[in-house]
C-alpha positions in Angstrom: 127.3 315.1 58.2 127.3 314.5 61.9 123.5 314.2 62.1 123.5 311.6 59.3 126.2 309.6 61.2 124.1 309.7 64.4 120.9 308.7 62.5 122.7 305.8 60.9 124.1 304.7 64.3 120.6 304.7 65.9 119.1 302.9 63.0 121.8 300.2 63.3 121.3 300.1 67.1 117.6 299.7 66.6 118.1 296.9 64.1 120.5 295.2 66.4 118.0 295.4 69.3 115.3 293.9 67.1 117.6 291.1 66.1 118.5 290.5 69.7 114.9 290.4 70.9 114.1 287.9 68.1 116.9 285.7 69.2 116.1 285.8 72.9 112.4 285.5 72.6 112.7 281.7 73.0 109.7 279.4 72.5 106.5 280.7 71.0 104.1 282.5 73.4 101.8 279.6 73.1 103.9 277.9 75.8 101.6 277.4 78.8 102.2 279.6 81.9 105.1 278.2 83.8 104.4 276.1 86.9 107.2 275.0 89.1 108.2 271.4 88.5 106.1 271.0 85.4 107.4 269.8 82.0 105.8 270.8 78.8 106.2 268.8 75.6 105.6 271.1 72.7 106.4 271.3 69.0 109.7 273.2 68.5 110.9 273.6 64.9 109.2 270.4 63.9 110.3 268.4 66.9 108.9 267.9 70.3 110.6 269.9 73.0 110.6 269.7 76.7 110.5 272.9 78.7 111.3 272.9 82.5 109.9 275.7 84.6 111.0 277.0 87.9 109.6 280.0 89.8 107.6 281.1 86.8 110.5 281.1 84.5 111.6 278.8 81.7 115.0 277.7 82.9 115.8 274.7 80.7 114.9 273.6 77.2 115.6 270.2 75.5 114.4 268.4 72.5 113.2 264.8 72.5 115.2 262.4 70.4 113.8 258.9 70.3 112.5 259.3 73.9 115.7 260.8 75.1 116.2 264.4 76.3 118.8 266.3 74.2 119.9 269.5 75.9 119.5 272.6 73.7 120.3 275.5 76.0 119.5 277.3 79.2 116.6 279.7 78.8 116.6 282.2 81.6 113.7 284.6 80.4 110.2 284.4 81.7 107.6 282.8 79.5 104.2 282.9 81.3 
């Protein structure tokens, strides 16, 4: 009984970790390597998106709405 409980716990933990990694992956890996001060306009869920890089990390993401920048979120993880 106890072994089954442990196995279920680890299965759920692995599933949760898989979900978490999916959520925090961010933009597709086709995003060019980050260069400080560079902006990348790329398709993102059917819309153009602007990605701002700093020190090799993607630190900001926004979508373009009629030429305006609409903030989506802060993206702290490294992309390139």
